[in-house]
C-alpha positions as CSV (number, residue, x, y, z in Angstrom):
1,M,61.9,-59.2,42.8
2,I,63.8,-56.5,44.4
3,S,62.9,-54.3,47.0
4,V,63.7,-51.0,47.5
5,P,63.4,-48.6,50.9
6,V,61.0,-45.7,50.8
7,Y,61.7,-42.7,53.0
8,N,60.1,-39.6,53.7
9,M,62.5,-36.6,53.7
10,S,62.9,-36.5,57.7
11,G,64.5,-40.1,56.7
12,E,62.1,-42.1,57.9
13,R,61.5,-45.4,56.5
14,T,57.8,-45.1,55.2
15,G,57.8,-48.4,53.2
16,E,58.9,-50.5,50.0
17,V,58.4,-51.0,46.8
18,E,59.3,-54.0,44.4
19,V,60.4,-53.9,41.0
20,D,61.1,-57.0,38.6
21,E,64.4,-57.3,37.2
22,A,63.1,-57.7,34.0
23,V,61.8,-54.3,33.7
24,L,66.1,-53.7,33.9
25,G,67.0,-55.7,31.2
26,G,67.1,-59.1,33.8
27,K,70.9,-59.2,34.1
28,I,73.3,-57.3,34.5
29,R,75.0,-56.5,31.1
30,Y,79.1,-56.3,32.2
31,D,79.8,-56.0,29.0
32,L,77.7,-53.1,28.1
33,L,78.7,-51.6,31.9
34,K,82.6,-51.4,30.7
35,Q,82.2,-49.8,26.8
36,A,79.5,-47.0,28.4
37,V,82.3,-46.3,31.2
38,V,84.8,-46.4,28.7
39,L,82.8,-44.7,26.6
40,W,82.1,-41.8,29.2
41,Q,85.8,-41.1,30.3
42,S,87.1,-41.1,27.0
43,N,84.8,-38.1,25.3
44,R,85.8,-36.4,28.5
45,R,89.5,-36.0,27.5
46,Q,90.6,-32.9,25.8
47,G,93.3,-34.2,23.6
48,S,95.0,-31.3,24.3
49,A,98.6,-32.0,24.4
50,R,100.8,-31.0,21.5
51,T,104.1,-31.5,20.5
52,K,106.4,-30.5,17.7
53,N,108.2,-32.7,14.8
54,R,110.4,-31.8,13.0
55,S,108.6,-29.9,10.9
56,L,107.3,-26.9,13.0
57,V,110.6,-26.9,15.1
58,E,112.6,-23.8,14.3
59,G,115.7,-23.9,12.5
60,S,117.2,-24.3,9.1
61,T,117.2,-27.0,6.7
62,R,121.2,-26.8,6.0
63,K,123.2,-30.0,5.9
64,L,125.4,-29.3,9.0
65,Y,128.5,-31.0,7.1
66,R,129.3,-33.1,4.3
67,Q,128.3,-36.2,4.6
68,K,132.0,-38.5,4.5
69,G,135.1,-37.2,6.1
70,T,134.8,-35.6,8.8
71,G,134.9,-39.0,11.0
72,N,131.8,-37.8,12.5
73,A,128.2,-40.4,12.5
74,R,126.2,-38.6,9.2
75,M,123.8,-35.7,9.9
76,G,121.4,-33.7,8.8
77,T,119.8,-30.7,9.7
78,V,119.7,-29.3,13.2
79,R,115.8,-29.9,13.7
80,T,116.1,-33.7,13.5
81,C,115.2,-35.5,16.6
82,L,118.5,-36.6,17.0
83,R,119.8,-33.8,18.5
84,R,119.1,-31.4,21.2
85,G,116.6,-29.2,20.2
86,G,115.3,-30.5,17.1
87,G,111.5,-32.3,16.4
88,V,110.2,-35.2,18.4
89,A,109.5,-38.4,17.1
90,H,106.0,-39.3,16.3
91,A,105.0,-36.2,17.8
92,K,100.9,-35.7,19.8
93,R,99.4,-33.9,16.9
94,H,95.6,-33.3,17.2
95,L,94.7,-36.1,19.6
96,V,90.2,-37.2,18.9
97,F,89.4,-39.4,21.3
98,E,86.0,-39.1,21.0
99,R,83.7,-42.1,20.8
100,S,80.4,-43.1,19.8
101,M,77.7,-45.6,21.1
102,P,74.4,-46.6,19.8
103,R,71.8,-45.1,22.3
104,R,70.1,-48.7,22.9
105,M,73.4,-49.6,24.1
106,R,73.4,-46.8,25.9
107,Q,69.7,-47.3,27.6
108,A,70.5,-50.8,28.2
109,A,73.4,-49.8,30.0
110,R,72.4,-47.4,32.3
111,N,69.3,-49.6,33.2
112,S,72.3,-52.4,33.9
113,A,73.9,-50.0,35.9
114,V,70.7,-49.4,37.9
115,L,70.0,-53.2,38.4
116,A,73.4,-53.2,39.9
117,K,72.7,-50.9,42.6
118,L,70.1,-52.3,43.0
119,K,71.6,-55.9,43.8
120,S,73.9,-54.5,46.3
121,D,71.1,-53.1,48.2
122,S,72.4,-49.2,46.7
123,V,69.1,-47.8,45.8
124,A,66.3,-45.7,47.9
125,I,63.5,-44.0,47.3
126,I,62.6,-40.5,48.4
127,E,58.7,-39.8,48.5
128,S,60.1,-35.9,47.3
129,I,61.8,-33.4,47.5
130,A,59.7,-30.4,48.3
131,M,61.8,-26.8,49.0
132,E,60.7,-23.1,48.7
133,V,63.8,-22.2,49.4
134,P,67.8,-24.1,49.4
135,R,69.1,-25.8,52.7
136,T,72.2,-27.3,52.6
137,R,71.5,-28.2,55.7
138,I,67.9,-29.5,55.9
139,F,69.2,-31.2,52.4
140,H,72.7,-33.5,53.9
141,A,70.6,-34.6,57.2
142,M,67.9,-36.4,54.7
143,L,71.3,-37.7,52.8
144,R,72.4,-38.8,56.0
145,K,69.5,-40.2,57.6
146,V,69.3,-42.5,54.6
147,G,73.6,-43.2,54.3
148,A,73.9,-41.6,51.4
149,D,76.3,-38.9,53.3
150,R,79.7,-40.9,51.8
151,G,78.6,-40.7,47.9
152,C,75.6,-40.6,46.4
153,V,73.8,-39.9,43.0
154,V,70.2,-37.8,43.4
155,A,67.9,-38.6,40.5
156,L,64.9,-36.0,40.2
157,G,61.7,-36.8,38.2
158,S,62.5,-33.0,36.7
159,A,65.3,-30.2,37.2
160,D,64.5,-28.1,40.4
161,P,67.0,-25.4,41.0
162,V,66.0,-24.9,44.7
163,V,67.0,-28.4,45.3
164,V,70.3,-28.5,42.9
165,R,71.2,-25.1,45.3
166,S,70.8,-27.6,48.2
167,G,73.0,-30.2,47.3
168,R,75.7,-28.9,44.9
169,N,78.2,-27.9,48.2
170,I,78.1,-31.1,49.3
171,P,80.3,-33.4,48.6
172,R,80.4,-36.4,46.2
173,T,76.9,-35.2,45.6
174,E,75.7,-35.1,42.8
175,I,72.1,-34.2,41.7
176,V,70.2,-34.9,37.9
177,P,67.3,-35.0,36.5
178,V,66.5,-39.1,35.9
179,Y,66.8,-39.2,32.3
180,D,70.4,-37.3,32.1
181,L,71.6,-40.2,33.8
182,N,74.3,-42.5,32.1
183,A,75.7,-45.5,33.4
184,Y,78.9,-43.8,34.2
185,E,77.4,-41.5,37.0
186,I,75.2,-44.0,38.5
187,L,78.5,-46.4,39.3
188,R,80.9,-43.9,40.3
189,R,78.6,-42.9,43.1
190,R,78.3,-45.1,46.6
191,K,74.5,-45.1,46.5
192,L,71.7,-43.9,44.4
193,L,68.6,-41.9,45.3
194,F,65.2,-41.8,43.5
195,T,62.6,-39.6,44.2
196,R,59.3,-41.6,43.9
197,E,58.4,-39.0,40.3
198,A,62.1,-40.0,38.9
199,W,61.2,-43.7,40.2
200,D,57.4,-43.9,38.2
201,L,59.6,-43.1,35.0
202,V,62.4,-45.5,35.5
203,V,59.8,-47.8,35.8
204,G,56.9,-46.7,33.4
205,N,59.5,-46.1,30.8
206,P,62.3,-48.2,31.0
207,R,64.0,-47.1,28.0
208,T,64.2,-43.4,27.8
209,W,63.7,-42.6,31.4
210,R,61.1,-39.9,30.3
211,R,57.5,-39.4,30.4
212,E,55.1,-39.8,27.2
213,A,54.0,-37.2,24.7
214,A,50.6,-36.3,24.9
215,P,49.0,-37.1,21.3
216,A,48.1,-34.6,19.3
217,A,44.4,-32.9,19.9
218,G,42.4,-34.6,16.7
219,A,45.0,-37.5,16.6
């Protein structure tokens, strides 16, 4: 069992909760973590690099001079990659870096990322973050008191525009609904903060981190 500290919005420690490692897979899957991070970084690449090969360079296709008898090395068109202004050998055209990964593997990697944070004492729970209007100063003070002002991810139970606007200008701070988290976003910041609602979704439904759909009427 791993103990996770619980704080209120004023930064005061109010208790702790116990979590069984088996809920998050039981062990850290470093192989999956690497695959998930490489997947995320690859899919962020634009692949917009472009260079022209000899067929795209402007110029005549006429042979510059006859093959023999000039004393020069044999030469073809002016567009060859051997001449200045010619095309590029092995030109970059339409680079695609997109990768895919099965959903179950992505979920297992995400859980392993949380488990790694838990074992490094980098996870905390906030009872609730309730704001009627955006207040960056109050939000930043809360992060400072729980030791998360040097970079953190704040996981909410559901999207809250007021909380997002309160913390979006704070450097190295991401505020996202818990079900939108992935292994890369979890690992790239020092601390991982959950609201109580978000934490209950993690331990209650460790596969999707979402609320179970209510059964249809009459089912």
